[in-house]
N, CA, C and O atoms as a GROMACS GRO file, in nm:
protein
  492
    1VAL      N    1   8.937  -8.959  -7.668
    1VAL     CA    2   8.814  -8.922  -7.599
    1VAL      C    3   8.700  -9.010  -7.650
    1VAL      O    4   8.695  -9.044  -7.768
    2GLN      N    5   8.610  -9.046  -7.559
    2GLN     CA    6   8.491  -9.124  -7.595
    2GLN      C    7   8.367  -9.039  -7.570
    2GLN      O    8   8.358  -8.968  -7.470
    3LEU      N    9   8.272  -9.047  -7.662
    3LEU     CA   10   8.153  -8.964  -7.656
    3LEU      C   11   8.029  -9.051  -7.638
    3LEU      O   12   8.017  -9.158  -7.698
    4GLN      N   13   7.938  -9.005  -7.555
    4GLN     CA   14   7.814  -9.077  -7.528
    4GLN      C   15   7.698  -8.980  -7.546
    4GLN      O   16   7.682  -8.885  -7.470
    5ALA      N   17   7.618  -9.006  -7.649
    5ALA     CA   18   7.504  -8.920  -7.678
    5ALA      C   19   7.376  -8.975  -7.616
    5ALA      O   20   7.360  -9.096  -7.603
    6SER      N   21   7.288  -8.885  -7.579
    6SER     CA   22   7.159  -8.925  -7.522
    6SER      C   23   7.058  -8.813  -7.542
    6SER      O   24   7.092  -8.703  -7.584
    7GLY      N   25   6.931  -8.844  -7.512
    7GLY     CA   26   6.828  -8.741  -7.515
    7GLY      C   27   6.730  -8.749  -7.628
    7GLY      O   28   6.634  -8.672  -7.632
    8GLY      N   29   6.752  -8.840  -7.722
    8GLY     CA   30   6.658  -8.852  -7.832
    8GLY      C   31   6.524  -8.907  -7.786
    8GLY      O   32   6.509  -8.953  -7.673
    9GLY      N   33   6.427  -8.902  -7.877
    9GLY     CA   34   6.296  -8.954  -7.845
    9GLY      C   35   6.194  -8.913  -7.948
    9GLY      O   36   6.228  -8.864  -8.056
   10LEU      N   37   6.068  -8.935  -7.914
   10LEU     CA   38   5.956  -8.902  -8.002
   10LEU      C   39   5.892  -8.773  -7.954
   10LEU      O   40   5.860  -8.759  -7.835
   11VAL      N   41   5.872  -8.679  -8.043
   11VAL     CA   42   5.811  -8.551  -8.008
   11VAL      C   43   5.721  -8.506  -8.121
   11VAL      O   44   5.744  -8.539  -8.238
   12GLN      N   45   5.619  -8.431  -8.088
   12GLN     CA   46   5.531  -8.376  -8.191
   12GLN      C   47   5.592  -8.254  -8.256
   12GLN      O   48   5.675  -8.185  -8.196
   13ALA      N   49   5.552  -8.228  -8.378
   13ALA     CA   50   5.599  -8.109  -8.447
   13ALA      C   51   5.569  -7.986  -8.363
   13ALA      O   52   5.462  -7.972  -8.305
   14GLY      N   53   5.668  -7.897  -8.359
   14GLY     CA   54   5.656  -7.777  -8.276
   14GLY      C   55   5.713  -7.792  -8.137
   14GLY      O   56   5.729  -7.694  -8.065
   15GLY      N   57   5.744  -7.915  -8.100
   15GLY     CA   58   5.796  -7.942  -7.967
   15GLY      C   59   5.947  -7.922  -7.958
   15GLY      O   60   6.012  -7.876  -8.052
   16SER      N   61   6.001  -7.959  -7.841
   16SER     CA   62   6.143  -7.940  -7.814
   16SER      C   63   6.205  -8.066  -7.757
   16SER      O   64   6.138  -8.148  -7.694
   17LEU      N   65   6.334  -8.079  -7.780
   17LEU     CA   66   6.416  -8.183  -7.718
   17LEU      C   67   6.553  -8.125  -7.691
   17LEU      O   68   6.597  -8.031  -7.759
   18ARG      N   69   6.621  -8.180  -7.592
   18ARG     CA   70   6.760  -8.144  -7.569
   18ARG      C   71   6.846  -8.269  -7.572
   18ARG      O   72   6.826  -8.362  -7.494
   19LEU      N   73   6.940  -8.270  -7.663
   19LEU     CA   74   7.035  -8.379  -7.673
   19LEU      C   75   7.158  -8.346  -7.590
   19LEU      O   76   7.199  -8.231  -7.578
   20SER      N   77   7.217  -8.450  -7.533
   20SER     CA   78   7.339  -8.435  -7.455
   20SER      C   79   7.447  -8.525  -7.512
   20SER      O   80   7.419  -8.630  -7.571
   21CYS      N   81   7.570  -8.483  -7.494
   21CYS     CA   82   7.684  -8.565  -7.535
   21CYS      C   83   7.793  -8.545  -7.431
   21CYS      O   84   7.851  -8.437  -7.419
   22THR      N   85   7.820  -8.651  -7.358
   22THR     CA   86   7.918  -8.644  -7.250
   22THR      C   87   8.046  -8.714  -7.292
   22THR      O   88   8.043  -8.823  -7.350
   23ALA      N   89   8.157  -8.650  -7.264
   23ALA     CA   90   8.287  -8.703  -7.303
   23ALA      C   91   8.360  -8.761  -7.184
   23ALA      O   92   8.356  -8.708  -7.073
   24SER      N   93   8.427  -8.872  -7.209
   24SER     CA   94   8.518  -8.928  -7.110
   24SER      C   95   8.659  -8.915  -7.165
   24SER      O   96   8.679  -8.914  -7.287
   25GLY      N   97   8.753  -8.906  -7.079
   25GLY     CA   98   8.888  -8.881  -7.125
   25GLY      C   99   8.927  -8.739  -7.093
   25GLY      O  100   8.844  -8.655  -7.057
   26ARG      N  101   9.053  -8.714  -7.106
   26ARG     CA  102   9.102  -8.586  -7.058
   26ARG      C  103   9.095  -8.478  -7.166
   26ARG      O  104   9.090  -8.506  -7.286
   27ALA      N  105   9.097  -8.356  -7.120
   27ALA     CA  106   9.114  -8.240  -7.206
   27ALA      C  107   9.007  -8.227  -7.313
   27ALA      O  108   9.036  -8.188  -7.426
   28PHE      N  109   8.883  -8.259  -7.279
   28PHE     CA  110   8.776  -8.244  -7.378
   28PHE      C  111   8.760  -8.099  -7.420
   28PHE      O  112   8.715  -8.070  -7.531
   29ASN      N  113   8.798  -8.007  -7.331
   29ASN     CA  114   8.785  -7.866  -7.368
   29ASN      C  115   8.883  -7.825  -7.476
   29ASN      O  116   8.877  -7.713  -7.527
   30SER      N  117   8.974  -7.914  -7.512
   30SER     CA  118   9.068  -7.886  -7.620
   30SER      C  119   9.010  -7.922  -7.757
   30SER      O  120   9.071  -7.893  -7.860
   31TYR      N  121   8.893  -7.983  -7.758
   31TYR     CA  122   8.832  -8.029  -7.882
   31TYR      C  123   8.727  -7.930  -7.931
   31TYR      O  124   8.655  -7.868  -7.852
   32SER      N  125   8.720  -7.916  -8.061
   32SER     CA  126   8.605  -7.850  -8.122
   32SER      C  127   8.497  -7.957  -8.138
   32SER      O  128   8.528  -8.075  -8.155
   33VAL      N  129   8.371  -7.916  -8.132
   33VAL     CA  130   8.263  -8.014  -8.129
   33VAL      C  131   8.155  -7.980  -8.230
   33VAL      O  132   8.142  -7.867  -8.276
   34ALA      N  133   8.079  -8.081  -8.263
   34ALA     CA  134   7.973  -8.062  -8.362
   34ALA      C  135   7.864  -8.166  -8.343
   34ALA      O  136   7.881  -8.268  -8.276
   35TRP      N  137   7.751  -8.136  -8.403
   35TRP     CA  138   7.642  -8.232  -8.418
   35TRP      C  139   7.615  -8.253  -8.566
   35TRP      O  140   7.614  -8.159  -8.645
   36PHE      N  141   7.594  -8.378  -8.602
   36PHE     CA  142   7.551  -8.416  -8.735
   36PHE      C  143   7.423  -8.498  -8.722
   36PHE      O  144   7.387  -8.540  -8.612
   37ARG      N  145   7.357  -8.520  -8.833
   37ARG     CA  146   7.239  -8.606  -8.831
   37ARG      C  147   7.231  -8.684  -8.962
   37ARG      O  148   7.285  -8.643  -9.065
   38GLN      N  149   7.162  -8.796  -8.953
   38GLN     CA  150   7.144  -8.880  -9.071
   38GLN      C  151   7.003  -8.934  -9.073
   38GLN      O  152   6.963  -9.011  -8.985
   39ALA      N  153   6.928  -8.893  -9.173
   39ALA     CA  154   6.792  -8.941  -9.192
   39ALA      C  155   6.796  -9.069  -9.274
   39ALA      O  156   6.892  -9.093  -9.346
   40PRO      N  157   6.694  -9.152  -9.264
   40PRO     CA  158   6.691  -9.278  -9.340
   40PRO      C  159   6.709  -9.254  -9.490
   40PRO      O  160   6.640  -9.172  -9.550
   41GLY      N  161   6.803  -9.326  -9.548
   41GLY     CA  162   6.826  -9.316  -9.691
   41GLY      C  163   6.902  -9.193  -9.735
   41GLY      O  164   6.919  -9.170  -9.855
   42LYS      N  165   6.950  -9.114  -9.639
   42LYS     CA  166   7.022  -8.991  -9.674
   42LYS      C  167   7.161  -8.994  -9.616
   42LYS      O  168   7.193  -9.074  -9.528
   43GLU      N  169   7.244  -8.903  -9.667
   43GLU     CA  170   7.380  -8.892  -9.616
   43GLU      C  171   7.381  -8.816  -9.483
   43GLU      O  172   7.289  -8.741  -9.451
   44ARG      N  173   7.488  -8.838  -9.407
   44ARG     CA  174   7.504  -8.766  -9.282
   44ARG      C  175   7.526  -8.618  -9.315
   44ARG      O  176   7.604  -8.584  -9.403
   45GLU      N  177   7.456  -8.531  -9.243
   45GLU     CA  178   7.466  -8.389  -9.272
   45GLU      C  179   7.501  -8.309  -9.147
   45GLU      O  180   7.469  -8.347  -9.034
   46PHE      N  181   7.567  -8.200  -9.170
   46PHE     CA  182   7.610  -8.109  -9.064
   46PHE      C  183   7.490  -8.039  -9.004
   46PHE      O  184   7.396  -8.000  -9.074
   47VAL      N  185   7.494  -8.022  -8.870
   47VAL     CA  186   7.389  -7.950  -8.799
   47VAL      C  187   7.444  -7.826  -8.730
   47VAL      O  188   7.394  -7.715  -8.752
   48ALA      N  189   7.547  -7.845  -8.646
   48ALA     CA  190   7.598  -7.732  -8.568
   48ALA      C  191   7.742  -7.760  -8.527
   48ALA      O  192   7.785  -7.875  -8.519
   49TYR      N  193   7.815  -7.651  -8.500
   49TYR     CA  194   7.958  -7.660  -8.469
   49TYR      C  195   7.997  -7.550  -8.372
   49TYR      O  196   7.946  -7.438  -8.378
   50LEU      N  197   8.091  -7.585  -8.282
   50LEU     CA  198   8.147  -7.485  -8.191
   50LEU      C  199   8.296  -7.512  -8.177
   50LEU      O  200   8.336  -7.621  -8.135
   51ILE      N  201   8.375  -7.414  -8.212
   51ILE     CA  202   8.519  -7.428  -8.200
   51ILE      C  203   8.559  -7.429  -8.053
   51ILE      O  204   8.491  -7.368  -7.970
   52ARG      N  205   8.668  -7.498  -8.020
   52ARG     CA  206   8.712  -7.506  -7.880
   52ARG      C  207   8.735  -7.365  -7.826
   52ARG      O  208   8.794  -7.278  -7.892
   53ASN      N  209   8.688  -7.346  -7.706
   53ASN     CA  210   8.697  -7.217  -7.635
   53ASN      C  211   8.617  -7.106  -7.703
   53ASN      O  212   8.628  -6.990  -7.665
   54GLY      N  213   8.538  -7.142  -7.802
   54GLY     CA  214   8.458  -7.042  -7.869
   54GLY      C  215   8.322  -7.025  -7.804
   54GLY      O  216   8.281  -7.107  -7.721
   55ASP      N  217   8.252  -6.918  -7.842
   55ASP     CA  218   8.121  -6.894  -7.787
   55ASP      C  219   8.018  -6.859  -7.894
   55ASP      O  220   7.907  -6.816  -7.862
   56THR      N  221   8.055  -6.876  -8.019
   56THR     CA  222   7.962  -6.845  -8.128
   56THR      C  223   7.952  -6.966  -8.220
   56THR      O  224   8.036  -6.985  -8.308
   57PRO      N  225   7.849  -7.047  -8.202
   57PRO     CA  226   7.835  -7.165  -8.287
   57PRO      C  227   7.800  -7.130  -8.431
   57PRO      O  228   7.748  -7.022  -8.460
   58ALA      N  229   7.828  -7.224  -8.519
   58ALA     CA  230   7.782  -7.216  -8.657
   58ALA      C  231   7.674  -7.320  -8.677
   58ALA      O  232   7.678  -7.428  -8.619
   59TYR      N  233   7.575  -7.286  -8.760
   59TYR     CA  234   7.461  -7.375  -8.780
   59TYR      C  235   7.432  -7.395  -8.928
   59TYR      O  236   7.461  -7.309  -9.011
   60ALA      N  237   7.375  -7.510  -8.958
   60ALA     CA  238   7.320  -7.532  -9.091
   60ALA      C  239   7.200  -7.440  -9.108
   60ALA      O  240   7.128  -7.411  -9.012
   61ASP      N  241   7.179  -7.395  -9.229
   61ASP     CA  242   7.066  -7.305  -9.256
   61ASP      C  243   6.933  -7.367  -9.215
   61ASP      O  244   6.841  -7.296  -9.172
   62SER      N  245   6.922  -7.497  -9.227
   62SER     CA  246   6.796  -7.565  -9.200
   62SER      C  247   6.756  -7.562  -9.053
   62SER      O  248   6.640  -7.585  -9.020
   63VAL      N  249   6.853  -7.536  -8.963
   63VAL     CA  250   6.823  -7.537  -8.820
   63VAL      C  251   6.848  -7.402  -8.754
   63VAL      O  252   6.818  -7.385  -8.636
   64LYS      N  253   6.901  -7.308  -8.827
   64LYS     CA  254   6.936  -7.178  -8.772
   64LYS      C  255   6.812  -7.110  -8.714
   64LYS      O  256   6.707  -7.103  -8.778
   65GLY      N  257   6.826  -7.062  -8.592
   65GLY     CA  258   6.715  -6.996  -8.525
   65GLY      C  259   6.627  -7.091  -8.445
   65GLY      O  260   6.542  -7.047  -8.367
   66ARG      N  261   6.647  -7.221  -8.464
   66ARG     CA  262   6.567  -7.321  -8.391
   66ARG      C  263   6.652  -7.407  -8.298
   66ARG      O  264   6.604  -7.449  -8.192
   67PHE      N  265   6.777  -7.433  -8.336
   67PHE     CA  266   6.866  -7.518  -8.258
   67PHE      C  267   6.974  -7.433  -8.193
   67PHE      O  268   7.016  -7.331  -8.248
   68THR      N  269   7.019  -7.478  -8.076
   68THR     CA  270   7.127  -7.409  -8.006
   68THR      C  271   7.227  -7.511  -7.954
   68THR      O  272   7.191  -7.604  -7.883
   69LEU      N  273   7.352  -7.492  -7.992
   69LEU     CA  274   7.462  -7.575  -7.943
   69LEU      C  275   7.536  -7.500  -7.833
   69LEU      O  276   7.573  -7.384  -7.849
   70TYR      N  277   7.558  -7.569  -7.721
   70TYR     CA  278   7.638  -7.507  -7.616
   70TYR      C  279   7.709  -7.615  -7.536
   70TYR      O  280   7.676  -7.733  -7.545
   71ARG      N  281   7.807  -7.572  -7.458
   71ARG     CA  282   7.890  -7.665  -7.383
   71ARG      C  283   7.889  -7.628  -7.235
   71ARG      O  284   7.876  -7.512  -7.198
   72ASP      N  285   7.902  -7.732  -7.153
   72ASP     CA  286   7.926  -7.716  -7.009
   72ASP      C  287   8.063  -7.776  -6.985
   72ASP      O  288   8.077  -7.897  -6.970
   73TYR      N  289   8.164  -7.690  -6.981
   73TYR     CA  290   8.301  -7.740  -6.973
   73TYR      C  291   8.328  -7.819  -6.845
   73TYR      O  292   8.390  -7.925  -6.854
   74PRO      N  293   8.286  -7.773  -6.727
   74PRO     CA  294   8.314  -7.853  -6.606
   74PRO      C  295   8.252  -7.992  -6.611
   74PRO      O  296   8.305  -8.085  -6.550
   75LYS      N  297   8.141  -8.007  -6.682
   75LYS     CA  298   8.075  -8.136  -6.691
   75LYS      C  299   8.120  -8.218  -6.811
   75LYS      O  300   8.072  -8.330  -6.831
   76ASN      N  301   8.212  -8.164  -6.891
   76ASN     CA  302   8.258  -8.235  -7.012
   76ASN      C  303   8.141  -8.274  -7.102
   76ASN      O  304   8.140  -8.383  -7.160
   77THR      N  305   8.045  -8.187  -7.113
   77THR     CA  306   7.923  -8.219  -7.185
   77THR      C  307   7.889  -8.108  -7.284
   77THR      O  308   7.909  -7.990  -7.257
   78MET      N  309   7.837  -8.149  -7.398
   78MET     CA  310   7.785  -8.056  -7.496
   78MET      C  311   7.637  -8.087  -7.516
   78MET      O  312   7.594  -8.200  -7.496
   79TYR      N  313   7.561  -7.986  -7.556
   79TYR     CA  314   7.418  -8.001  -7.570
   79TYR      C  315   7.372  -7.948  -7.706
   79TYR      O  316   7.435  -7.862  -7.767
   80LEU      N  317   7.260  -8.001  -7.750
   80LEU     CA  318   7.191  -7.944  -7.864
   80LEU      C  319   7.046  -7.924  -7.823
   80LEU      O  320   6.968  -8.020  -7.814
   81GLN      N  321   7.011  -7.800  -7.800
   81GLN     CA  322   6.872  -7.766  -7.768
   81GLN      C  323   6.797  -7.748  -7.899
   81GLN      O  324   6.834  -7.664  -7.982
   82MET      N  325   6.692  -7.826  -7.918
   82MET     CA  326   6.617  -7.824  -8.043
   82MET      C  327   6.475  -7.778  -8.015
   82MET      O  328   6.400  -7.845  -7.944
   83ASP      N  329   6.439  -7.666  -8.071
   83ASP     CA  330   6.305  -7.610  -8.055
   83ASP      C  331   6.234  -7.602  -8.189
   83ASP      O  332   6.297  -7.612  -8.294
   84SER      N  333   6.103  -7.585  -8.183
   84SER     CA  334   6.022  -7.574  -8.305
   84SER      C  335   6.053  -7.688  -8.402
   84SER      O  336   6.075  -7.666  -8.521
   85LEU      N  337   6.056  -7.806  -8.350
   85LEU     CA  338   6.094  -7.922  -8.431
   85LEU      C  339   5.994  -7.948  -8.543
   85LEU      O  340   5.874  -7.924  -8.530
   86LYS      N  341   6.049  -7.996  -8.653
   86LYS     CA  342   5.971  -8.026  -8.773
   86LYS      C  343   5.987  -8.174  -8.809
   86LYS      O  344   6.087  -8.236  -8.771
   87PRO      N  345   5.892  -8.232  -8.879
   87PRO     CA  346   5.908  -8.372  -8.919
   87PRO      C  347   6.037  -8.398  -8.996
   87PRO      O  348   6.094  -8.506  -8.987
   88GLU      N  349   6.083  -8.300  -9.072
   88GLU     CA  350   6.206  -8.318  -9.149
   88GLU      C  351   6.331  -8.317  -9.062
   88GLU      O  352   6.441  -8.340  -9.113
   89ASP      N  353   6.317  -8.290  -8.933
   89ASP     CA  354   6.429  -8.302  -8.839
   89ASP      C  355   6.448  -8.445  -8.792
   89ASP      O  356   6.545  -8.474  -8.722
   90THR      N  357   6.358  -8.534  -8.829
   90THR     CA  358   6.369  -8.674  -8.789
   90THR      C  359   6.498  -8.734  -8.844
   90THR      O  360   6.523  -8.729  -8.965
   91ALA      N  361   6.579  -8.792  -8.756
   91ALA     CA  362   6.709  -8.847  -8.795
   91ALA      C  363   6.776  -8.907  -8.672
   91ALA      O  364   6.731  -8.889  -8.558
   92VAL      N  365   6.883  -8.978  -8.697
   92VAL     CA  366   6.975  -9.015  -8.590
   92VAL      C  367   7.076  -8.901  -8.578
   92VAL      O  368   7.139  -8.861  -8.676
   93TYR      N  369   7.091  -8.852  -8.457
   93TYR     CA  370   7.181  -8.740  -8.431
   93TYR      C  371   7.309  -8.791  -8.368
   93TYR      O  372   7.307  -8.873  -8.275
   94TYR      N  373   7.422  -8.742  -8.420
   94TYR     CA  374   7.553  -8.783  -8.373
   94TYR      C  375   7.631  -8.662  -8.323
   94TYR      O  376   7.632  -8.556  -8.386
   95CYS      N  377   7.697  -8.679  -8.209
   95CYS     CA  378   7.791  -8.578  -8.167
   95CYS      C  379   7.930  -8.618  -8.214
   95CYS      O  380   7.960  -8.736  -8.231
   96ALA      N  381   8.014  -8.519  -8.235
   96ALA     CA  382   8.147  -8.543  -8.289
   96ALA      C  383   8.245  -8.442  -8.232
   96ALA      O  384   8.206  -8.333  -8.189
   97ALA      N  385   8.372  -8.480  -8.234
   97ALA     CA  386   8.475  -8.391  -8.182
   97ALA      C  387   8.600  -8.402  -8.269
   97ALA      O  388   8.629  -8.507  -8.327
   98GLN      N  389   8.672  -8.290  -8.276
   98GLN     CA  390   8.796  -8.290  -8.353
   98GLN      C  391   8.901  -8.208  -8.279
   98GLN      O  392   8.870  -8.113  -8.208
   99LEU      N  393   9.026  -8.248  -8.297
   99LEU     CA  394   9.139  -8.175  -8.241
   99LEU      C  395   9.201  -8.083  -8.344
   99LEU      O  396   9.244  -7.972  -8.313
  100GLY      N  397   9.204  -8.130  -8.467
  100GLY     CA  398   9.274  -8.055  -8.570
  100GLY      C  399   9.181  -7.968  -8.651
  100GLY      O  400   9.072  -7.932  -8.607
  101GLY      N  401   9.225  -7.936  -8.771
  101GLY     CA  402   9.148  -7.849  -8.859
  101GLY      C  403   9.062  -7.928  -8.954
  101GLY      O  404   9.016  -8.038  -8.922
  102GLY      N  405   9.041  -7.873  -9.069
  102GLY     CA  406   8.952  -7.934  -9.165
  102GLY      C  407   8.818  -7.864  -9.162
  102GLY      O  408   8.782  -7.800  -9.064
  103SER      N  409   8.746  -7.877  -9.268
  103SER     CA  410   8.616  -7.812  -9.278
  103SER      C  411   8.523  -7.861  -9.167
  103SER      O  412   8.503  -7.982  -9.152
  104TYR      N  413   8.466  -7.769  -9.090
  104TYR     CA  414   8.386  -7.810  -8.976
  104TYR      C  415   8.254  -7.872  -9.018
  104TYR      O  416   8.191  -7.941  -8.938
  105SER      N  417   8.212  -7.850  -9.141
  105SER     CA  418   8.083  -7.904  -9.184
  105SER      C  419   8.094  -8.039  -9.254
  105SER      O  420   7.994  -8.096  -9.296
  106ARG      N  421   8.214  -8.090  -9.265
  106ARG     CA  422   8.234  -8.219  -9.328
  106ARG      C  423   8.254  -8.326  -9.223
  106ARG      O  424   8.340  -8.311  -9.136
  107TRP      N  425   8.178  -8.433  -9.229
  107TRP     CA  426   8.186  -8.534  -9.126
  107TRP      C  427   8.324  -8.600  -9.125
  107TRP      O  428   8.369  -8.649  -9.021
  108SER      N  429   8.392  -8.602  -9.239
  108SER     CA  430   8.524  -8.667  -9.245
  108SER      C  431   8.631  -8.589  -9.168
  108SER      O  432   8.741  -8.641  -9.149
  109SER      N  433   8.601  -8.467  -9.125
  109SER     CA  434   8.697  -8.388  -9.047
  109SER      C  435   8.702  -8.430  -8.900
  109SER      O  436   8.788  -8.382  -8.826
  110TYR      N  437   8.613  -8.518  -8.859
  110TYR     CA  438   8.601  -8.554  -8.718
  110TYR      C  439   8.650  -8.696  -8.692
  110TYR      O  440   8.615  -8.790  -8.764
  111GLY      N  441   8.730  -8.709  -8.588
  111GLY     CA  442   8.786  -8.839  -8.555
  111GLY      C  443   8.716  -8.909  -8.441
  111GLY      O  444   8.743  -9.026  -8.415
  112TYR      N  445   8.627  -8.838  -8.373
  112TYR     CA  446   8.563  -8.893  -8.255
  112TYR      C  447   8.412  -8.875  -8.268
  112TYR      O  448   8.362  -8.767  -8.298
  113TRP      N  449   8.339  -8.986  -8.243
  113TRP     CA  450   8.195  -8.985  -8.262
  113TRP      C  451   8.123  -9.052  -8.146
  113TRP      O  452   8.172  -9.148  -8.087
  114GLY      N  453   8.006  -8.998  -8.116
  114GLY     CA  454   7.916  -9.068  -8.026
  114GLY      C  455   7.838  -9.172  -8.103
  114GLY      O  456   7.850  -9.182  -8.225
  115GLN      N  457   7.759  -9.250  -8.034
  115GLN     CA  458   7.693  -9.365  -8.095
  115GLN      C  459   7.564  -9.328  -8.167
  115GLN      O  460   7.507  -9.411  -8.237
  116GLY      N  461   7.516  -9.207  -8.151
  116GLY     CA  462   7.393  -9.166  -8.218
  116GLY      C  463   7.271  -9.182  -8.129
  116GLY      O  464   7.261  -9.277  -8.051
  117THR      N  465   7.180  -9.088  -8.142
  117THR     CA  466   7.054  -9.095  -8.068
  117THR      C  467   6.941  -9.056  -8.163
  117THR      O  468   6.952  -8.957  -8.235
  118LEU      N  469   6.834  -9.132  -8.162
  118LEU     CA  470   6.726  -9.116  -8.260
  118LEU      C  471   6.627  -9.010  -8.215
  118LEU      O  472   6.577  -9.012  -8.103
  119VAL      N  473   6.600  -8.917  -8.305
  119VAL     CA  474   6.497  -8.815  -8.285
  119VAL      C  475   6.388  -8.836  -8.390
  119VAL      O  476   6.415  -8.839  -8.510
  120THR      N  477   6.266  -8.852  -8.343
  120THR     CA  478   6.152  -8.870  -8.433
  120THR      C  479   6.051  -8.760  -8.406
  120THR      O  480   6.003  -8.743  -8.294
  121VAL      N  481   6.018  -8.685  -8.510
  121VAL     CA  482   5.923  -8.576  -8.497
  121VAL      C  483   5.797  -8.612  -8.576
  121VAL      O  484   5.803  -8.629  -8.698
  122SER      N  485   5.687  -8.624  -8.508
  122SER     CA  486   5.562  -8.661  -8.572
  122SER      C  487   5.484  -8.536  -8.614
  122SER      O  488   5.491  -8.432  -8.550
  123SER      N  489   5.412  -8.551  -8.723
  123SER     CA  490   5.334  -8.437  -8.774
  123SER      C  491   5.196  -8.430  -8.713
  123SER      O  492   5.118  -8.340  -8.745
   0.00000   0.00000   0.00000
């Protein structure tokens, strides 16, 4: 499967953005999906995860209550709705997918990645 992320941009603190990640290839609904982010000079960190066919995402504490991960299965697309954005949310955001197991919060558990989309939150 190939992933294409989009939707990043510049937003003021307190604002909202919605990231999209569209998959090409078959059986995307068989994959569990996640979003990660990487700020300048920092390691890639987990943001959100949704197991295949699941309806209850898991979130990093830093985004819980502000970000929402959901999927549109017919469109082969996953989204990250980001509200109440903070300057510390500034990063390149990556979508990822996995078929197998492994810790969902570890980036090494994912074999498929989008190219990243930059989110910049100004204060």
